[in-house]
Phi, psi and omega in degrees: 000150184254141179231128178278133180225177176290343177265006181112191183272126176252155178252136180232127175272149176305131176102350185265143173239127181223157176266124178241167180233122177231121184056035179073009178253134184275143175216151168267127178244120184244117176279127179256310178199156175216129189196165174255136180261129178256147175258150175265128179307135183062014181273187187303322183249019192297331175266023180267010178106009174078204189279128177232145174291143178239150184218136178235126178214171172235137180228125183230121178289138180227155174299151179300334186263005185287146167232139181222125182295318179219167174234114190243133174286130181299138178300136179083004181288135177294150177279153174298150182269148175280123180244031178279196178304120177080358178273000000 
């Protein structure tokens, strides 16, 4: 997936965590998943706009001088809900 930052557009692979800067602010960006959704003709979501790229990520604002060896999702944290068509 591609991420627009102050330093230009960067590529981040699912599972990778990087520090990015947007409008002078530092963030930890964790790419979780990226994929394309296909619809089944006349299926439940056939009228939702067709095939769309989907993206799942975590974004954490951090102080400019912060250093983190890892960014770990807390055990038992709920997954975000899908809020698209029919969700």
